[in-house]
C-alpha positions in Angstrom: 153.4 199.9 -96.5 153.8 196.3 -98.1 156.1 195.9 -101.0 154.4 195.7 -104.5 154.1 192.3 -106.0 155.3 191.7 -109.4 152.9 191.0 -112.2 153.8 187.4 -113.5 152.4 184.4 -115.1 152.2 180.7 -113.8 155.2 179.4 -115.8 157.6 182.1 -114.2 156.3 181.4 -110.8 156.8 177.5 -111.3 160.2 178.0 -112.6 161.2 179.7 -109.2 159.2 177.1 -107.3 161.0 174.2 -109.0 164.4 175.9 -108.2 163.8 175.9 -104.7 162.6 172.3 -104.4 158.9 172.0 -105.2 158.1 169.1 -107.6 155.1 168.4 -109.6 152.6 166.4 -107.7 149.3 166.3 -109.7 146.9 168.6 -111.5 143.3 169.2 -110.9 141.7 171.1 -113.9 143.6 174.2 -114.4 145.3 174.0 -110.9 148.7 172.5 -110.6 149.7 171.2 -107.0 153.4 171.2 -106.3 155.0 169.7 -103.2 158.5 170.0 -101.5 159.5 166.8 -99.5 162.0 168.5 -97.2 159.4 170.4 -95.2 156.3 168.9 -96.7 155.0 172.2 -98.0 152.4 172.2 -100.7 151.4 175.0 -103.3 148.6 175.2 -105.6 149.1 177.3 -108.7 146.4 178.5 -111.0 147.9 177.6 -114.6 146.2 179.9 -117.4 148.5 180.4 -120.2 147.5 184.0 -121.1 146.7 185.5 -117.7 148.9 186.9 -115.0 148.3 185.6 -111.5 146.3 188.1 -109.3 148.1 189.8 -106.5 146.3 188.3 -103.5 146.7 184.8 -105.0 150.4 185.5 -105.7 150.9 186.6 -102.1 149.3 183.4 -100.9 151.4 181.3 -102.8 154.6 183.2 -101.8 153.9 182.6 -98.3 152.9 179.1 -98.7 156.4 178.7 -100.1 157.9 180.0 -97.2 159.3 183.2 -98.7 158.9 186.9 -98.1 158.1 189.2 -101.0 161.6 190.5 -101.0 163.0 186.9 -101.1 160.7 186.0 -103.9 161.7 189.1 -105.9 165.4 188.4 -105.5 164.8 184.8 -106.6 162.9 186.1 -109.8 166.1 188.1 -110.4 168.4 185.3 -110.0 166.4 182.5 -111.8 164.3 184.4 -114.3 166.0 187.5 -115.5 164.7 188.5 -118.9 161.2 187.7 -119.5 159.7 190.7 -118.0 160.8 193.6 -116.2 160.4 193.2 -112.5 159.1 196.2 -110.6 
């Protein structure tokens, strides 16, 4: 059974992405594109202020960042501790 994904908003995800080296590249509508120069990885994050990112979308972004779900959860605990309870 795969680990459960946390329910988070785009700004929380982007805080983690920036901490691991992703930089804002451009925005197309409601999608922000971030790029990491070290390994040339790119992530596209839907930025909707009042909505959580859907689980399958979040899973895709996490894998595009080159992380496992467990690694991502640890980074959430480390970099973004108090906004929401992380399951």
